[in-house]
C-alpha positions as MATLAB code, in Angstrom:
seq = 'XXXXXXXXXXXXXXXXXXXXXXXXXXXXXXXXXXXXXXXXXXXXXXXXXXXXXXXXXXXXXXXXXXXXXXXXXXXXXXXXXXXXXXXXXXXXXXXXXXXXXXXXXXXXXXXXXXXXXXXXXXXXXXXXXXXXXXXXXXXXXXXXXXXXXXXXXXXXXXXXXXXXXXXXXXXXXXXXXXXXXXXXXXXXXXXXXXXXXXXXXXXXXXXXXXXXXXXXXXXXXXXXXXXXXXXXXXXXXXXXXXXXXXXXXXXXXXXXXXXXXX';
ca = [
      16.348  -77.290  -19.100;
      14.509  -74.981  -16.515;
      12.995  -72.208  -17.486;
      13.548  -68.643  -15.184;
      12.408  -65.863  -16.364;
      13.625  -62.568  -15.595;
      11.627  -58.800  -15.022;
      13.249  -55.972  -13.512;
      13.741  -52.022  -14.108;
      17.254  -52.761  -14.281;
      17.776  -50.974  -18.162;
      20.311  -52.664  -20.153;
      23.365  -49.994  -20.065;
      24.687  -51.291  -16.548;
      26.263  -54.810  -15.170;
      23.061  -55.627  -13.114;
      21.475  -58.050  -15.281;
      24.533  -59.801  -16.369;
      25.404  -60.221  -12.658;
      22.293  -61.857  -11.914;
      22.493  -64.365  -14.763;
      25.815  -65.278  -13.997;
      25.039  -65.926  -10.077;
      22.006  -68.120  -11.502;
      24.415  -69.999  -13.771;
      26.535  -70.402  -10.733;
      24.265  -72.773   -9.404;
      22.235  -74.120  -12.720;
      24.582  -73.434  -15.566;
      21.641  -75.429  -17.404;
      19.270  -73.247  -17.022;
      17.387  -71.489  -19.486;
      16.985  -67.652  -18.847;
      14.143  -65.650  -20.775;
      14.358  -61.588  -20.448;
      10.704  -60.904  -19.921;
      12.129  -57.187  -19.734;
      14.321  -54.907  -18.118;
      12.719  -51.753  -19.131;
       9.893  -51.787  -16.140;
      10.037  -47.852  -15.239;
      12.345  -47.264  -12.664;
      10.026  -48.205   -8.817;
       7.095  -48.804  -10.459;
       5.542  -51.755   -8.813;
       2.228  -51.187  -10.556;
       4.396  -51.716  -13.999;
       6.265  -54.752  -13.112;
       2.851  -56.528  -11.644;
       0.769  -56.172  -14.953;
       3.849  -57.339  -16.890;
       4.303  -60.412  -14.815;
       0.659  -60.905  -15.086;
       0.889  -60.962  -18.767;
       3.819  -63.454  -19.136;
       2.266  -65.949  -16.489;
      -0.327  -67.879  -17.934;
       2.178  -68.230  -21.002;
       4.858  -70.457  -19.156;
       4.735  -74.127  -18.797;
       4.507  -76.012  -15.455;
       7.285  -75.397  -13.163;
       9.125  -72.191  -14.325;
      10.578  -69.949  -11.915;
       9.755  -65.751  -12.736;
      12.300  -63.875  -10.610;
      10.797  -60.352  -10.657;
      12.808  -57.577   -8.967;
      11.367  -53.802   -8.799;
      12.558  -52.875   -5.501;
      12.226  -49.217   -4.463;
      12.288  -50.410   -0.883;
      15.140  -52.464   -1.479;
      17.797  -53.150    1.892;
      15.050  -52.060    4.321;
      12.571  -54.384    6.629;
      10.422  -55.337    3.388;
      10.291  -59.311    2.969;
      11.295  -61.088    0.175;
       8.835  -63.930   -0.843;
       8.808  -67.497   -2.807;
       5.443  -67.753   -4.066;
       3.985  -70.884   -6.009;
       0.907  -70.079   -8.425;
      -0.719  -73.040  -10.006;
       2.641  -75.098  -10.612;
       4.965  -72.050  -11.615;
       6.930  -69.860   -8.827;
       7.524  -66.066   -8.278;
      10.331  -64.678   -6.460;
      10.059  -61.325   -5.387;
      10.273  -58.715   -2.821;
       6.846  -58.511   -0.840;
       5.505  -54.901   -2.332;
       3.061  -55.867   -4.126;
       4.084  -57.363   -7.299;
       2.443  -60.453   -7.535;
      -0.873  -58.546   -7.240;
      -2.341  -59.111  -10.553;
      -1.006  -62.724  -10.816;
      -2.746  -62.984   -7.415;
      -5.781  -61.834   -8.436;
      -5.965  -64.470  -11.315;
      -4.518  -67.437  -10.068;
      -4.609  -69.920   -7.071;
      -1.810  -69.617   -4.494;
      -0.586  -72.830   -3.662;
       2.231  -72.076   -1.425;
       4.025  -68.992    0.454;
       7.261  -68.508    2.118;
       9.643  -66.160    3.626;
      12.973  -66.053    1.814;
      15.370  -66.261    5.000;
      17.319  -69.358    4.562;
      20.665  -67.420    4.698;
      22.470  -70.461    3.949;
      21.489  -70.293    0.134;
      22.322  -66.463   -0.448;
      25.822  -65.031   -1.249;
      28.620  -65.130    1.142;
      28.275  -61.489    1.136;
      24.883  -59.247    0.908;
      24.653  -56.005   -0.386;
      22.262  -53.455    1.294;
      21.231  -52.508   -2.575;
      21.019  -55.796   -4.776;
      19.165  -58.436   -3.290;
      18.356  -59.926   -6.776;
      21.508  -60.789   -7.281;
      22.741  -61.981   -3.891;
      19.561  -63.240   -2.858;
      16.704  -64.054   -5.324;
      19.243  -65.621   -8.085;
      20.719  -67.645   -6.222;
      17.723  -69.102   -4.678;
      16.661  -68.987   -8.519;
      19.624  -71.137   -9.207;
      19.004  -73.916   -6.216;
      15.470  -74.195   -7.556;
      16.330  -74.601  -10.783;
      18.304  -77.445   -9.868;
      15.548  -79.192   -7.992;
      15.297  -77.680   -4.663;
      12.207  -78.339   -2.857;
      10.314  -74.712   -2.072;
      10.168  -75.519    1.450;
      13.926  -75.026    1.632;
      13.970  -71.160    1.222;
      12.088  -70.523    4.512;
       9.040  -70.645    6.500;
       5.568  -70.491    5.426;
       3.615  -67.173    5.965;
       0.092  -66.227    5.426;
      -0.096  -62.890    4.205;
       1.828  -60.973    1.363;
       1.648  -57.315    0.491;
      -1.066  -56.777   -2.338;
      -1.905  -53.293   -4.548;
      -4.345  -51.402   -3.757;
      -5.690  -51.137   -7.316;
      -8.817  -49.382   -8.297;
     -11.702  -51.548   -9.803;
     -14.130  -49.951  -12.581;
     -16.856  -48.476  -10.980;
     -20.441  -48.856  -12.444;
     -22.686  -46.282  -12.929;
     -26.266  -45.791  -13.339;
     -26.579  -46.069  -16.847;
     -25.319  -49.302  -17.007;
     -21.658  -47.796  -17.974;
     -18.532  -48.227  -16.002;
     -15.730  -46.229  -15.001;
     -12.510  -47.027  -14.991;
      -8.885  -45.523  -15.620;
      -5.438  -46.113  -17.646;
      -3.575  -48.933  -15.733;
      -0.842  -48.930  -18.240;
       0.814  -47.492  -21.460;
       2.669  -49.673  -22.901;
       5.439  -48.994  -25.583;
       3.325  -48.055  -28.967;
       1.466  -45.238  -26.663;
      -1.755  -47.840  -26.062;
      -3.939  -46.956  -22.971;
      -4.823  -49.929  -21.287;
      -7.264  -49.896  -18.486;
      -8.446  -51.792  -15.639;
     -12.004  -52.611  -17.313;
     -12.095  -56.291  -18.351;
     -13.448  -58.211  -21.192;
     -15.496  -59.351  -18.445;
     -16.224  -56.626  -16.819;
     -17.395  -55.421  -19.853;
     -19.570  -58.144  -20.945;
     -21.187  -58.073  -17.600;
     -22.449  -54.576  -18.674;
     -23.570  -55.413  -21.989;
     -21.276  -53.561  -23.867;
     -20.152  -55.502  -26.749;
     -18.357  -53.933  -30.155;
     -20.553  -52.044  -32.497;
     -22.584  -52.172  -29.473;
     -25.223  -48.899  -27.810;
     -22.353  -47.737  -25.594;
     -19.502  -45.348  -26.231;
     -15.671  -44.952  -24.652;
     -14.826  -41.687  -23.191;
     -10.749  -40.586  -22.366;
     -11.826  -37.971  -19.848;
     -14.155  -35.926  -21.843;
     -13.185  -37.077  -25.196;
     -16.033  -39.804  -27.046;
     -14.084  -42.266  -28.594;
     -16.661  -43.629  -29.900;
     -18.046  -47.678  -29.563;
     -16.251  -50.868  -28.949;
     -14.113  -52.029  -32.102;
     -12.666  -55.553  -32.989;
      -9.103  -54.165  -33.935;
      -6.941  -51.591  -34.645;
      -7.850  -51.588  -38.699;
     -11.131  -50.608  -37.791;
     -10.148  -47.218  -38.461;
      -8.172  -45.149  -40.571;
      -4.317  -44.283  -39.964;
      -4.375  -41.905  -37.441;
      -7.642  -42.222  -35.749;
      -8.799  -43.354  -32.271;
     -10.062  -46.762  -31.565;
     -11.591  -48.399  -28.411;
     -11.033  -52.263  -28.706;
     -10.355  -55.157  -26.012;
      -7.014  -55.729  -26.464;
      -4.608  -59.276  -26.253;
      -4.302  -58.290  -22.729;
      -7.932  -59.013  -22.338;
      -8.582  -55.553  -21.107;
     -10.297  -52.241  -22.355;
      -7.464  -50.024  -24.619;
      -7.869  -46.866  -26.472;
      -5.515  -46.633  -29.171;
      -4.436  -44.663  -32.626;
      -4.081  -46.373  -35.264;
      -0.405  -46.457  -36.012;
      -0.109  -43.576  -33.571;
       0.296  -42.752  -29.716;
      -2.789  -42.411  -27.987;
      -0.824  -41.275  -24.573;
       1.132  -38.656  -26.243;
      -1.969  -37.646  -28.406;
      -3.914  -37.305  -25.435;
      -1.950  -36.316  -23.090;
      -3.140  -39.338  -21.046;
      -1.180  -41.723  -18.323;
      -1.506  -44.133  -15.866;
      -4.364  -42.350  -13.450;
      -6.259  -40.913  -16.294;
     -10.139  -41.483  -16.151;
     -11.601  -43.703  -19.322;
     -15.613  -44.258  -19.469;
     -17.857  -46.720  -20.836;
     -21.547  -45.391  -21.287;
];
């Protein structure tokens, strides 16, 4: 059974997801569809790119990832099929692949333009159902990627801020993503911290805005319930959390909030 993952901002209260799955099953009745999430913040391409990157390397070769966060649906923006290290992403060309593109080798990039593979009637506002879902189904049935459309050599990449080195050897970054627990996940990676010499229990402290959090710890339980902690989480990124609490709410922080290691 071919694995197809779905990542969207559609929610689950409407018909959108069921329609996409139905179209996939029309073409690939034995496909195994995995719902990553349908609760990407509406129109938030950065959120979608972050989630897509987190799941990408946990799936086997041959997986098809169908990702739809598409504020430009129906406009001149392209739809693309990209192969990275044996897996395929189908998505609008709006930066959704940015973080996967940063960390994995791109093997093939094509514009989805073969209208013979689309549904007969195309809605200007539902390309996930009418174009991407049938393409996913055809690929799951063994169609070669070359049939979706021509090779292209450019794609949209989000202009995401990188952490900035500080004169004292520290780093200034920012919150990239807030998960459902209210943990503030930054754009400062474990590799960035290693390069500065910042490690658990070391001399560097983490700050959110003017608030000093303290040194890096190993896990949430290294502080008492209700206390703030800074760790490198399962994403491999520096995050600030409250043990059994919500750091985003308590610190009034959101994507873009400054995080400093110094």
